[in-house]
C-alpha positions in Angstrom: -17.5 3.9 19.5 -16.5 0.8 21.4 -18.9 -1.5 19.4 -17.0 -0.8 16.2 -14.0 -3.0 16.9 -16.3 -5.8 18.0 -18.3 -5.6 14.8 -14.9 -5.6 12.8 -14.1 -8.8 14.7 -17.3 -10.5 14.2 -17.2 -9.8 10.6 -13.7 -11.6 10.3 -15.0 -14.4 12.4 -17.9 -14.7 10.2 -15.8 -15.2 7.2 -13.7 -17.7 9.0 -16.8 -19.5 10.0 -18.0 -20.1 6.5 -14.6 -21.0 5.4 -14.6 -23.7 8.0 -18.1 -24.9 7.3 -17.3 -25.3 3.7 -14.1 -27.2 4.1 -14.7 -29.4 7.3 -18.0 -30.2 5.9 -16.5 -31.5 2.7 -18.3 -29.5 0.5 -15.2 -28.4 -1.4 -12.2 -30.6 -2.4 -9.0 -29.7 -0.2 -7.1 -29.2 -3.5 -9.2 -26.2 -4.4 -9.8 -24.9 -0.8 -7.8 -26.2 2.1 -9.3 -26.1 5.8 -7.8 -23.6 8.4 -6.2 -26.4 10.1 -4.4 -27.2 6.8 -3.1 -23.6 6.4 -2.0 -23.6 10.1 0.0 -26.9 9.3 1.5 -25.2 6.3 2.5 -22.3 8.3 4.1 -24.6 10.9 6.1 -26.5 8.1 7.5 -23.3 6.7 8.5 -22.0 10.3 10.3 -25.2 10.6 12.0 -24.9 7.2 13.2 -21.3 8.4 11.6 -19.7 5.3 8.3 -18.2 6.8 9.7 -15.2 8.7 12.6 -14.8 6.2 10.0 -14.2 3.3 8.0 -11.7 5.5 11.3 -9.7 6.4 12.2 -9.8 2.7 8.9 -8.6 1.3 8.5 -5.9 3.9 12.0 -4.7 3.3 11.1 -4.3 -0.5 7.7 -2.8 0.0 9.1 -0.3 2.5 11.9 1.0 0.5 10.1 0.9 -2.6 7.4 3.0 -1.0 9.8 5.3 0.8 11.7 6.0 -2.5 8.3 6.7 -4.4 7.2 8.9 -1.6 10.5 10.8 -1.4 10.0 12.1 -5.0 6.2 12.2 -5.2 5.8 14.5 -1.9 7.6 17.5 -3.2 6.7 17.3 -6.8 3.1 16.6 -5.9 3.0 19.7 -3.6 4.6 21.9 -6.2 2.0 20.6 -8.8 -0.8 21.6 -6.5 0.6 25.0 -6.0 2.2 26.0 -9.2 0.8 26.1 -12.6 4.2 26.1 -14.2 5.0 22.8 -12.3 1.7 21.4 -13.1 2.3 22.1 -16.9 5.6 20.5 -16.8 4.5 17.2 -14.8 0.9 16.6 -15.5 1.4 15.5 -19.1 4.2 13.0 -18.0 2.4 11.7 -15.1 -0.7 11.6 -16.8 0.6 9.5 -19.7 2.5 7.0 -17.5 0.1 6.5 -14.8 -2.1 4.8 -17.3 0.6 2.4 -18.2 0.2 -0.9 -16.3 3.4 -1.3 -14.1 3.1 -5.0 -14.6 3.9 -4.5 -18.4 7.3 -3.1 -17.5 8.4 -6.4 -15.6 9.9 -7.9 -18.7 12.0 -4.7 -19.3 12.8 -4.2 -15.6 14.2 -7.9 -15.7 16.2 -7.0 -18.6 17.5 -3.7 -17.2 18.1 -4.8 -13.6 17.8 -8.6 -13.5 16.2 -10.0 -10.5 17.8 -7.9 -7.9 15.8 -5.8 -5.2 16.4 -2.8 -7.6 14.0 -4.3 -10.0 11.3 -4.8 -7.3 11.8 -1.1 -6.4 11.4 0.0 -10.0 8.1 -1.8 -10.3 6.9 -0.3 -7.1 7.9 3.1 -8.0 5.9 2.8 -11.4 3.1 1.6 -9.4 3.2 4.0 -6.6 4.8 7.2 -7.8 2.5 8.3 -10.4 -0.7 7.7 -8.6 0.8 9.4 -5.5 1.9 12.6 -7.2 -1.7 13.2 -8.5 -3.4 12.5 -5.3 -1.1 14.6 -3.3 -1.4 17.6 -5.9 -5.3 17.2 -5.5 -4.8 17.2 -1.6 -3.0 20.5 -2.0 -5.4 22.0 -4.5 -8.3 21.2 -2.1 -6.8 23.6 0.7 -9.1 26.5 1.5 -8.2 29.4 -0.7 -8.9 31.9 2.2 -6.0 30.4 4.3 -3.7 31.2 1.3 -4.9 34.7 0.9 -4.4 35.5 4.6 -0.9 34.3 4.3 -0.4 36.7 1.2 -2.0 39.4 3.3 0.4 39.2 6.1 3.3 39.3 3.7 4.4 35.6 3.6 6.6 34.5 0.7 5.6 32.0 -1.8 7.8 29.2 0.0 6.4 30.2 3.6 2.8 30.0 2.2 3.6 26.4 0.7 5.3 25.2 3.8 3.3 26.8 6.6 -0.2 26.9 5.1 -0.7 24.5 2.3 1.3 21.6 3.3 0.1 21.9 7.0 -3.6 22.3 5.7 -3.3 19.5 3.2 -1.2 17.1 5.4 -4.3 15.0 6.8 -5.3 14.5 3.1 -1.7 13.5 2.2 -1.6 10.9 5.1 -4.8 9.4 3.6 -3.1 9.3 0.3 -0.1 7.5 1.9 -2.5 5.0 3.5 -4.1 4.2 0.2 -1.0 3.9 -1.8 0.7 1.6 0.6 -2.1 -0.8 -0.2 -1.4 -0.6 -4.0 2.3 -1.0 -3.2 1.5 -4.6 -1.7 -0.3 -5.5 -5.0 2.7 -4.6 -7.3 5.2 -6.0 -4.9 3.7 -9.5 -5.1 3.2 -9.3 -8.8 6.9 -8.4 -9.3 7.9 -11.3 -6.7 5.7 -13.9 -8.7 7.7 -13.5 -11.9 11.4 -12.5 -10.9 12.4 -13.6 -7.3 14.2 -16.3 -5.4 12.4 -15.3 -1.9 9.7 -13.5 -0.6 5.9 -14.0 -0.2 5.0 -13.8 -3.7 7.7 -15.9 -5.0 6.6 -18.5 -2.2 3.0 -18.4 -3.6 4.2 -18.9 -7.1 6.3 -21.9 -6.1 3.4 -23.4 -4.1 1.3 -23.0 -7.4 3.7 -25.2 -9.3 3.2 -28.0 -6.9 -0.6 -27.5 -6.2 0.2 -26.7 -2.6 -3.1 -24.7 -2.2 -2.5 -24.6 1.7 0.7 -22.5 1.0 -1.0 -20.3 -1.4 -3.7 -19.6 1.0 -1.3 -19.0 3.6 0.7 -16.5 1.7 -2.3 -14.7 0.7 -3.5 -14.4 4.3 0.0 -13.3 5.6 -0.1 -10.4 3.0 -3.6 -9.4 4.2 -2.7 -9.7 7.8 0.4 -7.5 7.1 -1.7 -5.0 5.2 -4.3 -4.9 7.8 -1.6 -4.2 10.6 0.0 -1.4 8.5 -3.3 0.1 7.8 -4.2 0.1 11.4 -0.8 1.8 12.1 -1.7 4.4 9.7 -5.2 5.0 11.2 -3.4 5.3 14.7 -0.8 7.9 13.3 -3.8 9.8 11.8 -5.6 9.9 15.2 -2.5 10.9 16.8 -1.3 13.6 14.5 -4.9 15.1 13.6 -7.0 14.6 16.7 -9.2 17.4 15.8 -10.2 15.7 12.6 -11.3 12.8 14.4 -13.5 15.1 16.7 -15.0 16.6 13.8 -16.1 13.2 12.2 -17.3 12.0 15.6 -19.8 15.0 15.4 -21.0 14.4 12.1 
């Protein structure tokens, strides 16, 4: 188990090694692919200008709020869809229709409705995350062992108690995996929203750099987004390990 972090680190160093060889060796024009030192220099410039950490804070606030709003609605609706045919018949056609509509296509309308405010970013995030999350949470609940539900019915638990104490608890590990997956999708939708309608944030900074062919700042923005995504993904994995240690033990035995 201890060798896995080492292998992961080596894979990242391998990519950076290839990048360094290609750029420092002069195989690629810096206009198309800047060197690691150029990207570090761009980061230092943005820190000096006072925009580096501001952009990170703004983007992280937007994705966090958009994700929480989406999850606040998706969790109860998804659970009810996974445990009630009536709820499924009401929500499934709507969710099935909207989730195939690209959230990006709603950007012009969202700007018209909400301007370039943070509400517009939350709206795009909601469209991109909520409908996918609902379906996945419903599937998590449907995958709960039927015998557990039957035991609850046998001992006289009411429908709400079965959902709360049996279905939700049994499905919670899968729901956490759903959160981890949709959090990654949320970054994509946020950056797209910021590329088009924003005055600050990582996506806006990438778009601004593109106008001036500042590829070092473009790569910097991409790397920062990737690093933030990696850190939050590691946080989800840590939470999963802390909340469900028996799941980790089962995986280790396999």
